[in-house]
C-alpha positions in Angstrom: 116.2 119.2 84.8 114.1 116.5 83.1 110.5 116.1 84.3 108.0 113.3 84.6 104.8 114.7 83.0 101.2 113.6 82.6 100.2 115.1 79.3 96.5 114.3 78.6 93.1 115.5 77.9 89.9 115.2 79.9 86.2 115.9 79.6 84.8 118.8 81.5 83.6 116.4 84.2 87.0 114.8 84.7 87.2 111.6 82.5 90.0 110.7 80.1 88.0 107.9 78.4 84.4 106.9 78.2 82.8 103.7 79.7 84.0 101.8 76.6 87.6 103.1 77.1 87.2 105.2 73.9 88.7 108.6 73.2 86.5 109.2 70.2 84.8 112.1 72.0 88.1 113.9 72.1 88.6 114.1 68.4 85.3 115.8 67.9 86.5 119.0 69.6 88.0 121.8 67.5 91.5 122.9 68.2 93.7 125.3 66.3 97.1 124.3 67.6 96.5 120.8 69.2 98.9 119.0 66.9 101.5 121.7 67.1 101.4 121.7 70.9 101.8 117.9 70.9 104.8 118.1 68.5 106.4 120.8 70.7 105.7 118.7 73.9 106.9 115.4 72.4 110.2 117.0 71.2 111.3 117.0 74.8 110.2 113.4 75.5 112.9 110.7 75.9 110.8 107.9 77.3 107.1 107.2 77.9 104.8 104.9 79.9 101.2 103.8 79.6 98.8 101.3 81.1 97.5 98.3 79.3 94.1 99.8 78.5 95.7 102.8 76.9 98.1 100.6 74.9 95.2 98.4 73.7 93.2 101.4 72.6 96.1 102.9 70.7 96.9 99.4 69.2 93.3 98.9 68.1 92.4 102.5 67.1 95.5 102.9 64.9 95.6 99.2 63.8 99.2 99.2 64.7 99.8 95.4 64.3 98.9 95.9 60.6 100.6 99.3 60.3 103.5 99.5 62.8 104.9 102.4 60.8 102.2 104.6 62.3 103.8 104.2 65.8 107.1 105.4 64.4 105.3 108.3 62.7 103.8 109.4 66.0 106.5 108.5 68.5 109.7 107.8 66.5 112.1 105.5 68.4 111.1 106.7 71.9 111.1 103.7 74.2 107.8 102.9 75.9 107.0 101.0 79.0 103.6 99.3 79.2 102.4 98.4 82.6 100.3 95.3 82.5 99.4 92.0 84.3 98.5 90.2 81.1 100.2 89.2 77.9 99.8 91.8 75.2 101.0 91.8 71.5 104.1 93.6 70.7 104.3 96.0 67.7 107.1 94.9 65.3 110.2 97.1 65.4 109.0 99.2 68.4 111.0 99.6 71.7 108.3 98.3 74.0 109.0 97.1 77.6 106.0 95.2 79.2 106.3 95.6 83.0 104.3 95.2 86.2 104.7 96.0 89.8 106.1 99.0 91.6 106.6 102.1 89.4 109.7 103.4 91.2 112.3 100.9 89.7 110.7 101.3 86.3 110.9 105.1 86.6 114.6 104.8 87.3 115.0 102.7 84.2 113.0 105.2 82.2 115.0 108.1 83.5 118.2 106.4 82.3 116.7 105.7 78.9 115.4 109.3 78.6 118.9 110.7 79.3 118.3 114.5 79.7 114.8 114.5 78.2 111.4 114.3 79.9 109.2 111.2 80.7 105.7 111.3 79.4 103.0 109.4 81.4 100.5 108.8 78.7 97.8 107.3 80.9 95.6 106.0 82.4 94.8 107.9 85.5 95.4 105.0 87.9 98.9 104.4 86.6 99.7 108.1 86.8 98.3 108.1 90.4 100.9 105.4 91.3 103.7 107.7 90.1 102.1 110.6 92.1 101.9 108.3 95.2 105.7 107.7 94.9 106.3 111.5 94.4 107.6 110.7 90.9 105.2 113.0 89.0 106.4 116.6 88.4 103.8 118.1 86.2 100.2 117.6 85.0 99.5 119.2 81.6 95.8 118.7 81.0 93.6 119.9 78.1 90.0 120.3 79.1 87.4 119.6 76.3 83.9 121.0 76.3 82.4 117.5 76.6 80.8 115.8 79.6 80.8 112.0 79.7 79.0 111.3 82.9 81.2 108.3 83.7 84.3 106.6 82.5 88.0 106.5 83.4 88.9 109.3 85.8 91.6 111.8 85.1 93.5 111.0 88.2 91.8 108.9 90.9 93.8 110.5 93.8 93.3 113.2 96.2 95.6 116.1 95.4 94.9 119.5 97.0 96.2 123.0 96.5 99.1 122.1 98.8 100.1 119.5 96.2 99.5 121.5 93.1 100.6 124.9 91.8 99.0 126.3 88.6 101.8 127.6 86.4 100.1 128.2 83.0 96.7 128.5 81.3 96.3 128.5 77.5 93.1 128.7 75.4 92.9 126.8 72.1 89.5 127.3 70.4 87.1 125.3 72.6 89.9 123.7 74.6 91.8 125.1 77.6 95.1 123.6 78.7 96.2 123.9 82.3 99.7 123.2 83.6 100.2 122.3 87.2 103.5 121.7 88.9 103.4 119.2 91.8 105.0 120.4 95.0 106.8 117.1 95.9 
């Protein structure tokens, strides 16, 4: 059965981006199989969603308006829904859907587009929290980096307790640890 998954990385103190919405801190951490893990994970993804801040960071960091082929190199033809309340530039040749409002009808649309594959919630944490609020989140796959940021964008600004989450896997990758939690919806 396809799953809706939050696959992300966080600092040791629970932030997915620093105060400048940057992920540069993440790329300083050594990993042996980080890219392999992502390729394996993404092979099962049929649709993805992200918030406007995440989209803007990827757009700027990878200079995708100048190099749209980079998007295809990373994500192929996988359709992506970007949740936003403002007008954002589109990447030429990419299946982007700019949406706003309730995540439930968009999730149904994403599920149809994904067919029998999983849905990846790229981030940010508030968007993922909205999926969790609607019991549309099945798993959290989080890599924890040996970095503290002190502040920034939180991993998941919701209260989830042990009655909501079940730890199903732990993997060490150099200085990283990846935890997989199943949500008990």
